[in-house]
C-alpha positions, 0 to 999 in steps of 0.5 A: 499499499502507498503510504500517506506519508509518502504522498504528503512529502512528495506534494512538496515538491509540486508547485501550489495550485496546479490541480486547478480543475475539479472533478465531476465525479468521485467514486472513493469506494471508502466502504460503499458505491457512493459518488460524490462531486468536488464539493463533498456532495452526494450525487449517487451511487454505483450499481452493483450486480452479480448475487456476490459477496461485495468486499472492501479492501485496504486501499491507498487512501481508505478502502477499496472495492474489489471487482472480481469473480468470486465464482462461476455463479457470482461476481461484482460488477460494477455500473455508474449508470446515474451520472450527471450529464457528461461532454464526451468532447474532452475528460480525464478518468484516473484511478488507483488500481491493484490487479489480480493478473500479471500483465504478461498472462495473455489475457485481455482485461477491460478496466473501464468502459463508458457509453455504447458501441457504434454510438456517437460516444464510447471508450473503452481502457483495456489491458490487451492480451500482449500486455500494453494498455490500450485507450480506444475513444470512438466518436465513432471514429476510432481514436487509439493509444497503446502504452507500455506498462508493467503492472504486478499482481498485488501491486497498487498502481495509479492508473490515468487516460485523457483525451480531447477530440477538437485536439485530436489526441488521447493519453495514458498515464502510470503512476502519474507519468505520461506512458502513451500519447497520440495526436493525429490531424485527422482526428480533430473535430472542432465541433464534435459535442456529445452531451449525455448522462455516461453508462459507464463499467468497470470491466465490460458492460453487463451484470449478468452473474454468470457472464459478466467479464470484470477486471479482476482487481481492486478500484480506490478513489475513481475520479472523472473530469470533464476536461483533460488534464495536463501532465502536471495536474494528472501528476498532482491528481497522483499526489494527492491534490494541491499542496498543502502549507502547515503552520505551527500553532502555540501548544498553549491550546493543547490540553496534556494531562496524565500522558494524554494529548488532547486537542479540539479542532474544525475546519472551514468546509464540510469535506475536502474533495481530495486527500489531504493532510489536516494536522501533524504532531511532532516529538523527536523524528516522529511525525504523527499527521491526521489526515482527510480522506476527502469526499468520504469524510473519514480521516486517516492518521500516520506515525510512520508505521502502518496506518489506522483509519476510522470508519467515522465519517465527519462534517470538518464544520464541526468540533471534533476532539482527539486524544493521543496517548503514547505508549512505547511504539505504539499510540492510542487514538480517541475521537470525542473520547471514543478509542479507535485503535492503537497507531504504529509509531516506530520512532516512539514518542518523547514529548510533544514539540510541536503541533502544525495545522493546515490553514483551513484548520482552527484549534479550539477549546479541548472540551465542548462547552454547555451548550454543545452538552444541552442535547445530550442532557434534554429531559422529557419536554412535554406531557406526551414524552413523560407518558411514553417513556414512563415504565409503569406500563413497560414489560417487566422480567425477573429472571433469578438474580436479574430483574429486567425492564423494557426500555422499548417504544418511541424514542426521539430520533435525530437525522445526521449524514455525519458522526457527531458530537451530540445530536443537531436539535431539529425544527420539529422532533421526530419519534420512531419504534425501538426496536427499529430503524429510522431508515428502513421502510418497515417503520412510520416517523411520528410528531407530536401534534395537539398531545398526540403522536401523528404517523407519517412516512417519509417520501423515497425514505431517509438516506442518511445514515447516521441516526441518534436515539434518545429517550428518558427513564426513571429506575424503580424504586425497589432496585435501590440499592443494587447494581444498574444496568443498561442492556442492549441486544443488539447495537447494529452499526458500523460504529457507535456511542452510548450516552447517559446524562451527557458522559460517553459510557460505551463506543465501538467500531466493527470493522468486520465485513459481516457484523451485522450477522451477529447481534452486537449485544452490550451490557453496561453498569450505570449505577454511578451515574444515576439521576432522578431523570436520566437521558439516554442517547444512542448514536448509530452509523450503519452504511447502507450497502445494498441499493436498489435504483439509487434508494437504500434496498429492501434488504437493507432496510431489514437491518434492525439498527436498534434491538430490544432495550432493557434496564436491568438490576443485578447484585455484583458488578460482575457478569456473564457475558456469553456462554456456549457448550459443545457436546460429543456423543463419541466421547461422552463429554461436553466442553463448556466455555463462558466469557466473564466481564468484569469492569471494575476488576473485582477480585476474588474466588468465583465458580461458574456452573452450567445447569442442564434441565429437563422432564424433572431431571437435572445435571450440573457441572461447576469450575471454580477460578480466580477473578484476576482483575481483568476486565474479561475473562474467558473460562473453558472446562470439559466435563463427562457426560454419561447417557444424556437424551440425545437430540435429532430432527426425529426426536428433537429432546432439549435440556434447559441450559442455565448458567450461574456466576458466584463470587466470593461465595454469593450469587452474582449473575445467571443468564436466563434459560436457553435451549440445548441438544446434545448432538453430534454429526461427524463423517465416517465411511463415506456418510455422515453420521449424526449420534452415531446413525447413518444419516441423510438429509432431505434439505430446503435449499431455498427457504426464502426466510430472508425475504419474510424476514419482517412479515414474520414479526412475531414469534409464533409466526416463525414457529409457523414458517418452520412448521411448514418446512417440517410439514413438506417432510424437509428435515433440514435448511441450507440457510442462506449465505446473504447473512454473510454476503450481504451483512444482513442482520435478520431480525428473526434468526434467532427465533428461527434457530430456536424453532428448528431446535425445538420441531426438529430442523437441522440448519447447515449454516454459514460461517464467516468467509475468509478473504485474506488478511490478518488470521488473528483478527479473522479468529477473532471474529469467527470466535465472536460469531461462535459464541452467539450462534454456537449456542443453537443445537439445530445448527449442526454443520458450517459451511465455509464458503460460498462456491468459490471452490466449485468447477465445472466437472463437479457436476459431471456424474464420472467426476463424482468420486474423483478425489485426485482431480485439480481444478484451476488457478482461480479455485486453488487460491480459493481452497486456501483461503477455505483451508483458513476458515475450515482450520479456525472453525474446527479449532473452536468448535469440535461438534459440528463439521465444516464443509466448502459450499459445492466445492467438489472433491475439496474437504470431507464431502463431495459438494455440488450444485446439479440443476438439470434441463429438459434436454437431458433425458429423464432417465439420465437425471435420475442416474446422476448419482449411480456412478458416485453410489458405487464408491461412496468415496465421500458423502455426496452433498448436492447443496442446490438442485431444483427439479426444474429450476424454474428459468429451465422453462424460459427462452434463455436469449428471449424476452422475459414473459415468454415461456416453453411450458408446453413444449417441454411438457410435450417431451413427455406426454405429446402434443396434446398438451398444447391445448392447455395453454392459456392466456395470458401468462401465468407468470411474472418476472422469475416465476412468481405465480399469479394468486389470481390466475389458473396455474400454468397445467403444463408447467405442473405437469413438467415439474411434478414428472421430474419431482416424481422421477428425480428426487425418488431415484437420488434418494434410492441411490444414497446421497448424502444430502439433497438441497431443493431449491424450489421456493415452494410458491408452486407448493402452497396456495397464494395469496396476493396482498395489497396496500390496505391488506398488509400481511403481517402475522400476529402484530400488535401495539404493545410497544412496551414490551419485547420484540419486533413491531413494524408498524408501516406495513410495506405489503408483500406482492405475494404470500404462501398460505401455508395451510392450503397445499397445492396438488404439486405440494402434495407430491413434493411432500410426499416424495421426501417422507422419511420412509418412501416405498416405491415400484421400480424397475428391475432390481440390477437396474431399478430406474430402467421404465423399458418393458416391452413384454410378450404373451405369457413372458415372465417379468421382474420389478422391485419394491425400493425402500428408503429408510431415513428413520433413526429406527428399524421399519417392519414393512409389509407388502401386498402387490397385484398385476392387473390387465384390463381391470382383473387382477391376474397375479399377486403377492405378499412380502415382509421386509425390516428396513434398519436405521438409515438402510436402503432395500432395493433388492425386493423382488417381484416376479410374474 
């Protein structure tokens, strides 16, 4: 990475004000695809498509966006389709780029494209197969220049290109230097003009997740100018903009006490157009520089070693307090008293010698005045607010030694676009529900009118990302003498702060890509800060990551920013933060782990006790230890457990687990009871074993839980949802990877997993994907993830990635036992990342398997995704696992299959809305099916069935035939896990919803009780009625029966359907039994052979099917 310090030194060599031109468009890519103009004003969003996880990595200036193919079905494609009007007459585009390839790899890579082929304006900038850079600007006459360059894999380089049609010239620059220039008299077009909003791509135009061709590299700080920059201006752009003179300020304005340096400053403008230094502190040879990262509004600090970047977005016109505490070769950094991290200062630190600032920065008083603090101390202002925040009618819970009262309800909200020390008071006070999100389209805003609340919806939805939530509370009189805590279920933000009565009591920053997947729970002891009436203020910033038409996408608004909030009383300042237990059926042991928080540094003797209770019996395990005064201690111990009652999908037996902590002989804390299941899944002899029994999974691979997240706004609705999966005879779910890929914390995921445990549904669940970087930090994140999700017994297996290790041959039936096949280089690199993920999770969780997703022969299982088309003969589809079943080298897991995949009915290259239902049905049922085609077409985009028109008879015919034949055959071939990707839209009766018919289940307005209560009921287009199965649904239900018995062909070739009988010829058929139950099944069969309605032969048979057995040798002769 090019360091900011190098840039600052280099700028001193450039005359001031060389970069007179300002960019029309800036894409910093600092954690979002937001676009800005030169003043820092947001002007749009770059559209990201391709269904993959969007990754932001360390860049040259802050973060950078990786634009690459992650897997055959996932890519990050970047499209600038909402740019302001630009004239193609002349211009310059510049960006930092880090390729994932070598210059001489023989491949062509398109790095930038704008306009349309054979239109009045079209340009492309590529790396050629021959290892050159090429710029072509077509008007439509081609203006082309080639340049030699030496781009290196994994190395940052600054690229720029420019053109001027009136002057007939084009140019390419590498690291600020001219690398190629060409000008021809014949190219000059003095009158040329092409004004239009650009449609630009970082790669070849197109966002299809299967076909898109992208640059395969990382982009940082992309700028588009509407003028051709001079050579000197391009150099200045590369080095960071204009020269910034710095002036020394008196040290009298700097606060120094107890080894900490504190100063407060503000700037003249809100955000700078490009990166630039703001101030610098000097001690000996060490220079600590604070720099703006330009339009992103973020700051970065450098001290001679690795830079420290903050996610905070600032309005520089507001005062910001920065604290510096040197500790040897490192320095702690605080923004407004919130810790940001440790900055490397290899030169060490003595005494502060000088502080220098640029001209536009002013040092002010180190501490905020009372007028600035006033918004953080704003008590209830009206009778309505006092009523809203009274605890008299709030939910009260007593859980052993913890007493809890809900702080949920309607809170004040303040909208902002930047981080601020305190909220800015609005002209009109608004309120919103907690739990909730000010930005979510599922929640109304309210205002006070005539002493009552009036609800309204913000047109288009809020677009800013910084939120303040505020309310007051009074501690119940009965709690006097107890420790008082604030307990937040989830502070779901990139960063945030919590204030009580104007004092900062908690702050955090979450730098992990998928932090929203795990609730950011905080329990804060506030006993010594309480007043009669207390003002609680919470600041949260959750950046927008998903957009739709330049607005926050629906999936973004599913993220609840502030979860349940509680006021709690307890006996001790020491408490249990988390507890998780890992059972081992094979060893007959239980490993228990707990994290104890001790913010006041209490020392003494302590004891942890895990208790397990069910049906009148109880088991307990204790561990004594010494509180050493550390703020956090992790306690781990293992105990034998003989003959526990085991959990399985067939028999979901659960214990109630509670964890108690005593300190110096007195009870200090006890966690509320939660479900615990004793079970273990492992791989043995080419098959899965659950608690020692052979296990095959009948898996729903597309449960659409995420799209129903807000509809399931009540725990009973979640139970209903899980019950329909069970009713369809699925025993497992491949949980959607979007919880990791899209950083989406679905509110009801814990309730869903809890219900799966109670009703008997296993889950293949995603774990945090490793994509490079510090393995120690990655391990810390996985451990945090496991502390939460590891408590759910319904999660039996982690998958470590999503298709990144997949290769085409893993779908070929002849390769399903090939453990030696070596795929291409891209897959091999992905395998190294997956190895880190696998190794990390296995070292932390001994009770579950880890597998890569659809990775072929890599890992303990053979993973595939199998979508068969109607062009494949039906029996060939049935026999896909046949060759594998003969050897059974590894468990065969089809993570996704569909019978059929709905898009198989479409004309792949034709317009949306044209389907081949009759053509495909005619393959099996003859041309007579065409008479059943009716108009209008029964589908919308993506095969959403219409609830107001009849279903397509031919779609159902074709789908039913594949379900009827393929599912039973794969199961009879002993496939280890069959993941069915159907959305079940076809299986249930559908209901249409309208604006006055919201489909929310079990909703109420008891806002002072626990739980989510969305009040802006956004209607879903189509909702399934789980109580009404369609005929196809009954067929699916039958084919996934845990005990499936069916009539088949010859026992030696059971899928064969060729029967040409001669008169009096003997024939042979078979009965196939698939027993997925964990118990022996005693079976009796009676068969008949009927001709013309007359039974001409019959017989009876009996067989025993052991647990997990498949019987195919039950012959019938006639």
